[in-house]
C-alpha positions as CSV (number, residue, x, y, z in Angstrom):
1,X,91.5,125.7,78.6
2,X,91.7,128.0,75.7
3,X,92.4,131.8,75.7
4,X,93.1,133.6,79.1
5,X,90.6,132.4,82.3
6,X,87.5,134.9,83.7
7,X,89.6,135.1,86.6
8,X,93.3,136.1,84.9
9,X,90.8,139.3,83.2
10,X,89.0,140.1,86.6
11,X,93.0,140.1,88.1
12,X,94.2,142.4,85.3
13,X,90.9,144.7,85.9
14,X,91.7,144.7,90.2
15,X,95.3,145.3,89.8
16,X,94.8,148.5,87.9
17,X,92.3,149.8,89.5
18,X,94.9,149.4,92.3
19,X,97.7,151.4,90.2
20,X,94.9,153.8,89.6
21,X,93.7,155.2,92.9
22,X,95.1,157.0,95.2
23,X,93.3,155.7,98.8
24,X,95.5,153.4,101.0
25,X,91.9,151.2,101.9
26,X,90.6,151.1,97.8
27,X,94.0,149.6,97.3
28,X,94.2,147.2,99.6
29,X,90.7,146.5,98.9
30,X,91.2,145.9,95.1
31,X,95.1,144.0,95.7
32,X,93.5,141.6,98.5
33,X,90.7,140.4,95.6
34,X,93.7,140.2,93.0
35,X,95.3,137.9,95.2
36,X,92.2,135.6,96.0
37,X,91.3,135.3,92.6
38,X,94.9,134.0,91.9
39,X,94.6,131.6,94.5
40,X,90.9,130.7,93.4
41,X,92.5,129.9,89.7
42,X,94.8,127.6,91.0
43,X,92.2,125.5,92.2
44,X,89.7,125.8,89.7
45,X,93.4,124.4,87.7
46,X,93.7,121.2,89.5
47,X,89.8,120.8,89.6
48,X,90.0,120.8,85.8
49,X,92.7,118.7,85.8
50,X,91.1,115.8,88.1
51,X,88.4,116.1,86.1
52,X,90.6,115.1,82.9
53,X,91.9,112.4,84.7
């Protein structure tokens, strides 16, 4: 895979938004989404590796 995945870009967006807000609920929302995207990115990487085998 070349370049950052869409998961990485979406994760960055959520992390930046979490840093920008002072609202704890909104901050929590963005941090949870970032963590979920990281988990899905790992699943996608494993799937691509299995498909290559």
